[in-house]
OpenMM code with the backbone's topology and positions (N, CA, C; nanometers):
from openmm import Vec3, app, unit

residues = "MET THR ARG VAL TYR ARG VAL LEU ARG LYS ALA PHE ALA ARG SER PRO LEU ASP GLY GLU GLY ALA TYR ARG TYR GLY GLY ARG TRP SER SER PRO GLY THR ARG LEU THR TYR THR SER GLU HIS GLN SER LEU ALA MET LEU GLU TYR PHE VAL HIS LEU ASP ALA ASP ASP ALA PRO LEU ASP LEU VAL LEU VAL THR ALA GLU ILE PRO ASP ASP LEU PRO ARG GLN ARG VAL ALA ALA ASP GLU LEU PRO SER HIS TRP ARG ARG SER PRO ALA PRO ALA GLU LEU ALA ARG ILE GLY ASP GLU PHE VAL GLN ARG GLU GLY CYS ILE LEU ILE VAL PRO SER ALA VAL ALA PRO HIS GLU SER ASN TRP LEU LEU ASN PRO ARG HIS ALA SER PHE ARG ARG ILE VAL VAL SER GLY ILE GLU PRO LEU ASN TYR ASP PRO ARG MET PHE ALA VAL GLN ARG ARG PRO ARG ARG LYS ARG".split()
positions = [
    Vec3(0.8561, -1.6576, -0.7494),
    Vec3(0.7940, -1.5301, -0.7071),
    Vec3(0.6951, -1.4849, -0.5969),
    Vec3(0.6855, -1.3941, -0.6110),
    Vec3(0.6147, -1.2958, -0.4796),
    Vec3(0.4910, -1.2575, -0.5300),
    Vec3(0.3439, -1.2300, -0.5438),
    Vec3(0.2699, -1.1455, -0.5903),
    Vec3(0.2307, -1.0831, -0.5055),
    Vec3(0.2351, -0.9406, -0.5545),
    Vec3(0.1657, -0.8136, -0.4315),
    Vec3(0.0297, -0.8088, -0.4890),
    Vec3(-0.0245, -0.7188, -0.4891),
    Vec3(-0.1451, -0.5918, -0.5356),
    Vec3(-0.1523, -0.4575, -0.4917),
    Vec3(-0.2310, -0.3276, -0.5685),
    Vec3(-0.2328, -0.3199, -0.5422),
    Vec3(-0.3703, -0.2157, -0.6280),
    Vec3(-0.4826, -0.1354, -0.5088),
    Vec3(-0.5758, -0.0829, -0.5838),
    Vec3(-0.5244, 0.0857, -0.6273),
    Vec3(-0.5934, 0.0899, -0.6898),
    Vec3(-0.5342, 0.2654, -0.7337),
    Vec3(-0.7109, 0.2776, -0.8959),
    Vec3(-0.6761, 0.4316, -0.9190),
    Vec3(-0.7772, 0.4754, -1.0178),
    Vec3(-0.7363, 0.4120, -1.1445),
    Vec3(-0.8158, 0.3742, -1.2305),
    Vec3(-0.7864, 0.3333, -1.4195),
    Vec3(-0.7009, 0.4455, -1.4685),
    Vec3(-0.7575, 0.5495, -1.4377),
    Vec3(-0.6277, 0.6696, -1.4870),
    Vec3(-0.4823, 0.6140, -1.5462),
    Vec3(-0.4851, 0.6071, -1.3984),
    Vec3(-0.2935, 0.5878, -1.3369),
    Vec3(-0.2664, 0.4438, -1.3636),
    Vec3(-0.3473, 0.3145, -1.4701),
    Vec3(-0.3355, 0.1960, -1.4536),
    Vec3(-0.2145, 0.1717, -1.5285),
    Vec3(-0.2105, 0.2863, -1.6716),
    Vec3(-0.0577, 0.2782, -1.7906),
    Vec3(0.0602, 0.2940, -1.6798),
    Vec3(0.0758, 0.3174, -1.5672),
    Vec3(0.2418, 0.3268, -1.5021),
    Vec3(0.1834, 0.2992, -1.3298),
    Vec3(0.1301, 0.1313, -1.3260),
    Vec3(0.0866, 0.1347, -1.1624),
    Vec3(0.1866, 0.1385, -1.0627),
    Vec3(0.2970, 0.0971, -1.1045),
    Vec3(0.4149, 0.0883, -1.0231),
    Vec3(0.5093, 0.1866, -1.0471),
    Vec3(0.4899, 0.3400, -1.0842),
    Vec3(0.5823, 0.4134, -1.0527),
    Vec3(0.5762, 0.4786, -0.9353),
    Vec3(0.5231, 0.4832, -0.8430),
    Vec3(0.5813, 0.5576, -0.7069),
    Vec3(0.5150, 0.7115, -0.7282),
    Vec3(0.4370, 0.7827, -0.8199),
    Vec3(0.4200, 0.8650, -0.8453),
    Vec3(0.3306, 0.9625, -0.7407),
    Vec3(0.2553, 0.8731, -0.7237),
    Vec3(0.1174, 0.9240, -0.5586),
    Vec3(0.2105, 0.9080, -0.4396),
    Vec3(0.3029, 0.8873, -0.4109),
    Vec3(0.3751, 0.8853, -0.2985),
    Vec3(0.4871, 0.9947, -0.3339),
    Vec3(0.5194, 0.9948, -0.3946),
    Vec3(0.5993, 1.1104, -0.4644),
    Vec3(0.5479, 1.2862, -0.4611),
    Vec3(0.4124, 1.2405, -0.5161),
    Vec3(0.3712, 1.3709, -0.5122),
    Vec3(0.2803, 1.4245, -0.3326),
    Vec3(0.2638, 1.2854, -0.3037),
    Vec3(0.1674, 1.3443, -0.1421),
    Vec3(0.2296, 1.2707, -0.0257),
    Vec3(0.3562, 1.1755, -0.0487),
    Vec3(0.3849, 1.1112, 0.0585),
    Vec3(0.2989, 1.0085, 0.1250),
    Vec3(0.3279, 0.9510, 0.1939),
    Vec3(0.2596, 0.8359, 0.2777),
    Vec3(0.2987, 0.7923, 0.4283),
    Vec3(0.2542, 0.6918, 0.4696),
    Vec3(0.3060, 0.6406, 0.6052),
    Vec3(0.4269, 0.6898, 0.6270),
    Vec3(0.4788, 0.5937, 0.5044),
    Vec3(0.6207, 0.5355, 0.4963),
    Vec3(0.7391, 0.6294, 0.4058),
    Vec3(0.6661, 0.7289, 0.3500),
    Vec3(0.7348, 0.8087, 0.2733),
    Vec3(0.7044, 0.9626, 0.2581),
    Vec3(0.8067, 1.0822, 0.2428),
    Vec3(0.7659, 1.2052, 0.2581),
    Vec3(0.7516, 1.2626, 0.1469),
    Vec3(0.6527, 1.3518, 0.0565),
    Vec3(0.6912, 1.3865, -0.0454),
    Vec3(0.8269, 1.4101, -0.1168),
    Vec3(0.7759, 1.3939, -0.2350),
    Vec3(0.9320, 1.4269, -0.2720),
    Vec3(1.0221, 1.2104, -0.3045),
    Vec3(0.9928, 1.1581, -0.2165),
    Vec3(1.0259, 1.0362, -0.2070),
    Vec3(0.9825, 0.9281, -0.2869),
    Vec3(0.9560, 0.8252, -0.4139),
    Vec3(0.8978, 0.7892, -0.4951),
    Vec3(0.9644, 0.6305, -0.4679),
    Vec3(0.8009, 0.5875, -0.3627),
    Vec3(0.8206, 0.4305, -0.3355),
    Vec3(0.6509, 0.4184, -0.3830),
    Vec3(0.6180, 0.2899, -0.4538),
    Vec3(0.5274, 0.2191, -0.4631),
    Vec3(0.4477, 0.1511, -0.3722),
    Vec3(0.3928, 0.1545, -0.3147),
    Vec3(0.2869, 0.0774, -0.2204),
    Vec3(0.2181, -0.0326, -0.2402),
    Vec3(0.2643, -0.1284, -0.2457),
    Vec3(0.1929, -0.2789, -0.2865),
    Vec3(0.1668, -0.3193, -0.0922),
    Vec3(0.0995, -0.4197, -0.1478),
    Vec3(0.0180, -0.5866, -0.0258),
    Vec3(0.0269, -0.6981, -0.0729),
    Vec3(0.0559, -0.7822, 0.0513),
    Vec3(0.0766, -0.9113, 0.0181),
    Vec3(-0.0242, -1.0228, -0.0177),
    Vec3(-0.1715, -0.9275, -0.0044),
    Vec3(-0.2811, -0.9755, -0.0540),
    Vec3(-0.3882, -0.8839, -0.1140),
    Vec3(-0.4718, -0.9696, -0.1661),
    Vec3(-0.5537, -0.8294, -0.2422),
    Vec3(-0.6482, -0.7936, -0.1307),
    Vec3(-0.6905, -0.8864, -0.0605),
    Vec3(-0.7575, -0.8194, 0.0331),
    Vec3(-0.7343, -0.7378, 0.1401),
    Vec3(-0.5764, -0.7292, 0.1563),
    Vec3(-0.5112, -0.5806, 0.2272),
    Vec3(-0.4952, -0.4752, 0.1419),
    Vec3(-0.4247, -0.5004, 0.0544),
    Vec3(-0.4348, -0.4017, -0.0518),
    Vec3(-0.6175, -0.3471, -0.0805),
    Vec3(-0.6952, -0.4068, -0.1003),
    Vec3(-0.8255, -0.3255, -0.0720),
    Vec3(-0.8755, -0.2441, 0.0603),
    Vec3(-0.8434, -0.3219, 0.1909),
    Vec3(-0.8279, -0.3238, 0.3192),
    Vec3(-0.7615, -0.0969, 0.3028),
    Vec3(-0.6689, -0.1300, 0.2267),
    Vec3(-0.5505, -0.0045, 0.2533),
    Vec3(-0.6057, 0.1223, 0.1800),
    Vec3(-0.6580, 0.0747, 0.0605),
    Vec3(-0.7628, 0.1963, -0.0255),
    Vec3(-0.8775, 0.2614, 0.0764),
    Vec3(-0.9632, 0.1366, 0.1013),
    Vec3(-1.1098, 0.1599, 0.1563),
    Vec3(-1.0575, 0.2494, 0.2628),
    Vec3(-0.9456, 0.2873, 0.3736),
    Vec3(-0.9332, 0.3427, 0.4504),
    Vec3(-0.9483, 0.4962, 0.4286),
    Vec3(-0.8955, 0.5290, 0.3004),
    Vec3(-0.8939, 0.6603, 0.2698),
    Vec3(-0.9872, 0.7242, 0.1505),
    Vec3(-1.1226, 0.6204, 0.2015),
    Vec3(-1.2569, 0.6411, 0.0703),
    Vec3(-1.3625, 0.7320, 0.1373),
    Vec3(-1.4030, 0.7597, 0.0806),
    Vec3(-1.5104, 0.8753, 0.1102),
    Vec3(-1.6117, 0.8059, 0.1120),
    Vec3(-1.7045, 0.7603, 0.1805),
    Vec3(-1.8020, 0.6818, 0.1573),
    Vec3(-1.9019, 0.7286, 0.0774),
    Vec3(-1.9139, 0.8711, 0.0778),
    Vec3(-2.0447, 0.9496, -0.0557),
    Vec3(-2.0122, 0.9782, -0.1528),
    Vec3(-1.8516, 0.9769, -0.1877),
    Vec3(-1.7996, 0.9780, -0.3356),
    Vec3(-1.6615, 0.9419, -0.3283),
    Vec3(-1.7214, 0.7435, -0.3113),
    Vec3(-1.6417, 0.6606, -0.3687),
    Vec3(-1.6102, 0.6509, -0.5390),
    Vec3(-1.4720, 0.6269, -0.5771),
    Vec3(-1.4838, 0.6464, -0.7084),
    Vec3(-1.4923, 0.4718, -0.7705),
    Vec3(-1.5539, 0.5154, -0.8639),
    Vec3(-1.6310, 0.4155, -0.9586),
    Vec3(-1.5231, 0.3283, -1.0818),
    Vec3(-1.3709, 0.3798, -1.0684),
    Vec3(-1.3412, 0.3636, -1.2009),
    Vec3(-1.1572, 0.2783, -1.1464),
    Vec3(-1.2150, 0.2023, -1.0340),
    Vec3(-1.0864, 0.1301, -0.9438),
    Vec3(-1.0429, 0.0165, -1.0491),
    Vec3(-0.9213, -0.0423, -1.0352),
    Vec3(-0.8784, -0.1324, -1.0942),
    Vec3(-0.7876, -0.2108, -0.9926),
    Vec3(-0.7692, -0.3151, -1.0114),
    Vec3(-0.6476, -0.4235, -0.9037),
    Vec3(-0.5475, -0.4266, -0.9960),
    Vec3(-0.4390, -0.4144, -0.9544),
    Vec3(-0.3234, -0.4107, -0.9823),
    Vec3(-0.2497, -0.5595, -0.9003),
    Vec3(-0.1775, -0.6366, -1.0169),
    Vec3(-0.0818, -0.7772, -0.9438),
    Vec3(-0.0094, -0.7799, -1.0281),
    Vec3(0.1355, -0.7473, -0.9421),
    Vec3(0.2886, -0.7614, -0.9767),
    Vec3(0.3475, -0.8872, -0.9191),
    Vec3(0.4440, -0.9461, -0.9676),
    Vec3(0.5079, -1.0282, -0.9400),
    Vec3(0.6333, -1.0175, -0.9491),
    Vec3(0.6743, -1.0762, -0.8435),
    Vec3(0.8193, -0.9933, -0.7704),
    Vec3(0.9329, -1.1501, -0.8014),
    Vec3(0.9941, -1.1637, -0.8554),
    Vec3(1.0946, -1.2501, -0.8396),
    Vec3(1.1581, -1.2493, -0.6725),
    Vec3(1.1898, -1.3667, -0.6703),
    Vec3(1.2233, -1.4168, -0.5155),
    Vec3(1.3601, -1.3555, -0.5036),
    Vec3(1.4522, -1.3532, -0.5783),
    Vec3(1.5850, -1.3484, -0.5339),
    Vec3(1.6420, -1.1793, -0.5608),
    Vec3(1.5174, -1.1001, -0.5781),
    Vec3(1.4876, -0.9075, -0.5760),
    Vec3(1.5364, -0.8835, -0.3944),
    Vec3(1.6352, -0.8583, -0.3583),
    Vec3(1.6493, -0.7377, -0.2470),
    Vec3(1.5715, -0.7236, -0.1537),
    Vec3(1.5492, -0.7617, -0.0740),
    Vec3(1.4581, -0.7217, 0.0440),
    Vec3(1.5311, -0.6769, 0.1614),
    Vec3(1.3971, -0.5768, 0.2764),
    Vec3(1.4393, -0.5725, 0.3869),
    Vec3(1.3066, -0.5871, 0.4433),
    Vec3(1.3420, -0.5877, 0.5579),
    Vec3(1.1696, -0.6261, 0.6492),
    Vec3(1.1806, -0.5276, 0.7928),
    Vec3(1.0838, -0.4521, 0.8168),
    Vec3(1.0677, -0.4019, 0.9355),
    Vec3(0.9721, -0.4236, 0.9911),
    Vec3(1.0097, -0.4966, 1.0911),
    Vec3(0.8980, -0.5662, 1.1983),
    Vec3(0.8185, -0.4784, 1.3175),
    Vec3(0.7140, -0.5328, 1.3379),
    Vec3(0.6536, -0.4058, 1.4369),
    Vec3(0.7023, -0.3960, 1.5364),
    Vec3(0.7679, -0.4655, 1.5810),
    Vec3(0.7947, -0.4646, 1.7344),
    Vec3(0.9341, -0.3732, 1.7136),
    Vec3(0.9978, -0.3803, 1.6397),
    Vec3(1.0737, -0.2560, 1.6027),
    Vec3(1.0628, -0.0944, 1.6018),
    Vec3(0.9049, -0.0727, 1.5581),
    Vec3(0.8701, 0.0466, 1.5482),
    Vec3(0.8309, 0.0807, 1.6830),
    Vec3(0.8152, 0.2594, 1.6690),
    Vec3(0.7557, 0.3220, 1.8019),
    Vec3(0.6289, 0.2617, 1.8486),
    Vec3(0.6057, 0.2568, 1.9794),
    Vec3(0.4815, 0.2234, 2.0237),
    Vec3(0.3472, 0.3090, 1.9486),
    Vec3(0.3415, 0.3790, 1.8865),
    Vec3(0.2766, 0.4680, 1.8593),
    Vec3(0.2793, 0.4555, 1.6936),
    Vec3(0.3323, 0.3783, 1.6378),
    Vec3(0.3049, 0.3808, 1.4896),
    Vec3(0.2131, 0.3727, 1.4041),
    Vec3(0.0927, 0.2948, 1.4862),
    Vec3(-0.0691, 0.3138, 1.3592),
    Vec3(-0.1223, 0.3803, 1.4012),
    Vec3(-0.1331, 0.5202, 1.4456),
    Vec3(-0.1437, 0.6666, 1.4811),
    Vec3(-0.1514, 0.6705, 1.3274),
    Vec3(-0.3095, 0.7812, 1.3160),
    Vec3(-0.3048, 0.8502, 1.2000),
    Vec3(-0.3413, 0.9964, 1.2616),
    Vec3(-0.2812, 1.1018, 1.1525),
    Vec3(-0.2134, 1.0684, 1.0571),
    Vec3(-0.0584, 1.0092, 1.1140),
    Vec3(0.0613, 0.9595, 1.0303),
    Vec3(0.1288, 0.8453, 1.0916),
    Vec3(0.2243, 0.9382, 1.1386),
    Vec3(0.3455, 0.8714, 1.2493),
    Vec3(0.4370, 0.9417, 1.3112),
    Vec3(0.5217, 0.9791, 1.2137),
    Vec3(0.5972, 1.0774, 1.2064),
    Vec3(0.7023, 1.1592, 1.0909),
    Vec3(0.8361, 1.0530, 1.0961),
    Vec3(0.8805, 0.9969, 1.2188),
    Vec3(0.9700, 0.8603, 1.1948),
    Vec3(0.9557, 0.7584, 1.1168),
    Vec3(0.7949, 0.7257, 1.0797),
    Vec3(0.7751, 0.6209, 0.9909),
    Vec3(0.8800, 0.6532, 0.8481),
    Vec3(0.7899, 0.7825, 0.8288),
    Vec3(0.8407, 0.8265, 0.6653),
    Vec3(0.9835, 0.8397, 0.6460),
    Vec3(1.0554, 0.8814, 0.7593),
    Vec3(1.1937, 0.9324, 0.7160),
    Vec3(1.2917, 0.7478, 0.7196),
    Vec3(1.1955, 0.6335, 0.7894),
    Vec3(1.2093, 0.5001, 0.7568),
    Vec3(1.2471, 0.4840, 0.5887),
    Vec3(1.1442, 0.5207, 0.5219),
    Vec3(1.1132, 0.4437, 0.3642),
    Vec3(1.1982, 0.5710, 0.3001),
    Vec3(1.1983, 0.7147, 0.3466),
    Vec3(1.2813, 0.8008, 0.2830),
    Vec3(1.4241, 0.7672, 0.2727),
    Vec3(1.5029, 0.6933, 0.3863),
    Vec3(1.6439, 0.6738, 0.4126),
    Vec3(1.6561, 0.5262, 0.3094),
    Vec3(1.5941, 0.4493, 0.3450),
    Vec3(1.5492, 0.3139, 0.2245),
    Vec3(1.5799, 0.3611, 0.1117),
    Vec3(1.5248, 0.4364, 0.0256),
    Vec3(1.5299, 0.4569, -0.0865),
    Vec3(1.6883, 0.5613, -0.0924),
    Vec3(1.7198, 0.6525, -0.0268),
    Vec3(1.8445, 0.6984, -0.0123),
    Vec3(1.9233, 0.6026, -0.0430),
    Vec3(1.9118, 0.4868, 0.0434),
    Vec3(1.9910, 0.3883, 0.0557),
    Vec3(2.0547, 0.2937, -0.0885),
    Vec3(1.9366, 0.3324, -0.1477),
    Vec3(1.9255, 0.2663, -0.3086),
    Vec3(1.8556, 0.1014, -0.2555),
    Vec3(1.7647, 0.1243, -0.1671),
    Vec3(1.6993, -0.0132, -0.1298),
    Vec3(1.5934, -0.0824, -0.2700),
    Vec3(1.5930, -0.2152, -0.2571),
    Vec3(1.5114, -0.2847, -0.3681),
    Vec3(1.3241, -0.2943, -0.2976),
    Vec3(1.3366, -0.3399, -0.2083),
    Vec3(1.1922, -0.3479, -0.1514),
    Vec3(1.1938, -0.3762, -0.0217),
    Vec3(1.0561, -0.2626, 0.0539),
    Vec3(1.0990, -0.2669, 0.2043),
    Vec3(0.9709, -0.3518, 0.2538),
    Vec3(0.9743, -0.4585, 0.3457),
    Vec3(0.8599, -0.4623, 0.3938),
    Vec3(0.8071, -0.4663, 0.5477),
    Vec3(0.7198, -0.4100, 0.5210),
    Vec3(0.6683, -0.3172, 0.6587),
    Vec3(0.5695, -0.3838, 0.6840),
    Vec3(0.4845, -0.3470, 0.8208),
    Vec3(0.3751, -0.4046, 0.8469),
    Vec3(0.2740, -0.3181, 0.8093),
    Vec3(0.1282, -0.3378, 0.7994),
    Vec3(0.0007, -0.2758, 0.7456),
    Vec3(-0.0444, -0.2322, 0.9015),
    Vec3(-0.0908, -0.0764, 0.8976),
    Vec3(-0.1402, -0.0431, 1.0204),
    Vec3(-0.2666, -0.0421, 1.0617),
    Vec3(-0.3280, -0.1235, 0.9260),
    Vec3(-0.4506, -0.1577, 0.8869),
    Vec3(-0.4530, -0.2691, 0.9787),
    Vec3(-0.3986, -0.3767, 0.9161),
    Vec3(-0.3860, -0.4870, 0.9741),
    Vec3(-0.2408, -0.5313, 1.0000),
    Vec3(-0.2105, -0.5245, 1.1362),
    Vec3(-0.0572, -0.5113, 1.1672),
    Vec3(0.0437, -0.6944, 1.1669),
    Vec3(-0.0529, -0.7821, 1.1325),
    Vec3(-0.0376, -0.9060, 1.1027),
    Vec3(0.0475, -0.9705, 0.9808),
    Vec3(-0.0044, -0.8318, 0.9033),
    Vec3(0.0094, -0.8627, 0.7512),
    Vec3(0.0986, -0.7550, 0.6989),
    Vec3(0.1702, -0.7686, 0.6209),
    Vec3(0.2684, -0.6581, 0.5310),
    Vec3(0.2610, -0.5778, 0.4311),
    Vec3(0.2850, -0.5045, 0.3733),
    Vec3(0.2948, -0.4119, 0.2700),
    Vec3(0.4473, -0.4262, 0.2124),
    Vec3(0.4058, -0.4419, 0.0934),
    Vec3(0.5356, -0.4272, 0.0349),
    Vec3(0.6027, -0.2746, -0.0496),
    Vec3(0.6858, -0.2208, -0.0151),
    Vec3(0.7487, -0.0813, -0.0852),
    Vec3(0.8206, -0.1514, -0.1590),
    Vec3(0.7811, -0.0589, -0.2877),
    Vec3(0.9267, -0.1184, -0.4118),
    Vec3(0.9783, 0.0063, -0.4729),
    Vec3(1.1121, 0.0138, -0.4796),
    Vec3(1.1648, 0.1521, -0.5107),
    Vec3(1.1412, 0.1524, -0.6494),
    Vec3(1.0906, 0.2492, -0.6911),
    Vec3(1.1243, 0.2366, -0.8525),
    Vec3(1.2674, 0.2743, -0.9506),
    Vec3(1.3354, 0.3316, -0.8454),
    Vec3(1.4814, 0.3423, -0.9111),
    Vec3(1.5544, 0.2655, -0.8949),
    Vec3(1.5285, 0.1988, -0.8169),
    Vec3(1.6810, 0.0466, -0.7694),
    Vec3(1.6659, -0.0063, -0.9571),
    Vec3(1.7875, -0.0903, -0.9764),
    Vec3(1.8559, -0.1318, -1.0897),
    Vec3(1.7414, -0.2496, -1.1231),
    Vec3(1.7146, -0.3161, -1.0440),
    Vec3(1.6284, -0.4155, -1.0376),
    Vec3(1.5050, -0.4276, -1.0626),
    Vec3(1.4436, -0.3423, -1.0294),
    Vec3(1.3273, -0.2788, -1.0339),
    Vec3(1.2238, -0.3287, -1.1244),
    Vec3(1.2820, -0.3190, -1.2696),
    Vec3(1.2645, -0.3765, -1.4196),
    Vec3(1.2163, -0.5077, -1.4251),
    Vec3(1.2553, -0.6022, -1.2723),
    Vec3(1.2305, -0.7474, -1.3452),
    Vec3(1.1409, -0.7657, -1.2475),
    Vec3(1.0217, -0.6615, -1.2088),
    Vec3(0.8932, -0.6671, -1.1512),
    Vec3(0.7991, -0.6335, -1.2626),
    Vec3(0.7129, -0.7734, -1.2686),
    Vec3(0.6152, -0.7559, -1.3947),
    Vec3(0.5114, -0.7372, -1.3465),
    Vec3(0.4134, -0.6806, -1.4259),
    Vec3(0.2839, -0.6382, -1.4060),
    Vec3(0.1967, -0.7570, -1.4554),
    Vec3(0.1401, -0.8326, -1.3830),
    Vec3(0.0697, -0.9733, -1.4503),
    Vec3(-0.0688, -0.9659, -1.4374),
    Vec3(-0.1300, -0.8764, -1.4281),
    Vec3(-0.2482, -0.8289, -1.4451),
    Vec3(-0.3333, -0.6907, -1.4032),
    Vec3(-0.4038, -0.6207, -1.4556),
    Vec3(-0.4692, -0.5131, -1.4447),
    Vec3(-0.6141, -0.5350, -1.4466),
    Vec3(-0.7414, -0.5975, -1.3446),
    Vec3(-0.8997, -0.5433, -1.3906),
    Vec3(-0.9613, -0.4703, -1.2763),
    Vec3(-1.0419, -0.4618, -1.3093),
    Vec3(-1.1775, -0.3764, -1.2482),
    Vec3(-1.2189, -0.4170, -1.1109),
    Vec3(-1.1954, -0.3176, -1.0533),
    Vec3(-1.2477, -0.3443, -0.9192),
    Vec3(-1.3434, -0.2797, -0.8609),
    Vec3(-1.4068, -0.3203, -0.7862),
    Vec3(-1.5595, -0.2783, -0.7319),
    Vec3(-1.5900, -0.3392, -0.5940),
    Vec3(-1.5904, -0.2407, -0.4792),
    Vec3(-1.6502, -0.2808, -0.3373),
    Vec3(-1.7465, -0.3220, -0.3141),
    Vec3(-1.7478, -0.4335, -0.2488),
    Vec3(-1.9247, -0.4612, -0.2215),
    Vec3(-1.9537, -0.3727, -0.1697),
    Vec3(-2.1264, -0.2950, -0.2297),
    Vec3(-2.1738, -0.2252, -0.1517),
    Vec3(-2.1837, -0.2240, 0.0228),
    Vec3(-2.2255, -0.3304, 0.0393),
    Vec3(-2.2304, -0.3312, 0.2097),
    Vec3(-2.0699, -0.2814, 0.2992),
    Vec3(-2.0006, -0.2692, 0.2373),
    Vec3(-1.8879, -0.1604, 0.3017),
    Vec3(-1.9505, -0.0702, 0.2764),
    Vec3(-2.0351, -0.0290, 0.2481),
    Vec3(-2.0435, 0.1596, 0.2477),
    Vec3(-2.1773, 0.2034, 0.3465),
    Vec3(-2.2404, 0.0629, 0.3818),
    Vec3(-2.3349, 0.0931, 0.4226),
    Vec3(-2.3482, 0.1004, 0.5708),
    Vec3(-2.4180, 0.1793, 0.6374),
    Vec3(-2.4586, 0.2321, 0.7729),
    Vec3(-2.5210, 0.1174, 0.8728),
    Vec3(-2.4329, 0.0453, 0.9105),
    Vec3(-2.5227, -0.0786, 1.0136),
    Vec3(-2.5553, -0.0356, 1.1379),
    Vec3(-2.6639, -0.0664, 1.1949),
    Vec3(-2.7118, -0.0517, 1.2735),
    Vec3(-2.7772, -0.1599, 1.3666),
    Vec3(-2.6675, -0.1800, 1.4633),
    Vec3(-2.7370, -0.3117, 1.5404),
    Vec3(-2.8659, -0.2954, 1.6178),
    Vec3(-2.9200, -0.3983, 1.6264),
    Vec3(-3.0442, -0.4151, 1.7009),
    Vec3(-3.0077, -0.3686, 1.8428),
    Vec3(-3.1213, -0.3082, 1.9476),
    Vec3(-3.0584, -0.2755, 2.0695),
    Vec3(-3.0864, -0.4422, 2.1261),
    Vec3(-3.0486, -0.5048, 2.2303),
    Vec3(-3.0695, -0.5809, 2.2707),
    Vec3(-3.1555, -0.5681, 2.4388),
    Vec3(-3.2626, -0.6414, 2.4453),
    Vec3(-3.3420, -0.6097, 2.5621),
    Vec3(-3.2948, -0.6687, 2.6860),
    Vec3(-3.2816, -0.6095, 2.8324),
    Vec3(-3.2562, -0.6545, 2.9117),
    Vec3(-3.3338, -0.7321, 2.9986),
] * unit.nanometer
topology = app.Topology()
chain = topology.addChain("A")
for resn in residues:
    res = topology.addResidue(resn, chain)
    for name in ("N", "CA", "C"):
        topology.addAtom(name, app.Element.getBySymbol(name[0]), res)
């Protein structure tokens, strides 16, 4: 089993892997209208992936961490960073990345493992909720999540004397 993680608002925890957010709004690896569930291989990466989209002055207080278990025999495809265009980490994301995810879903893939733009030596696991084997992925935990307040503090470094 492989464990993956996802951060989301508590209101969406009833169906945490349904891909509704990506379907409505798209993402780095998918266009609006394509249903994919974005998860991360580490809890810390899931937290970072969500954090980069937060407004420090209006961070939600109702976040949860979802943990899911993926059977090792589910089909998966990996995209390596060196297979991507040189500007793949830019924000907003280049359109060719969304095409990769859209085509993956159209080909009826199950799991697409992609490098994280935030931490490129780590991976995000994109899950296709419409794949026949998706039902074998099990949510094993949902727990409240709070970011450390220091993550929102503006840090001022003292100037060095020369």
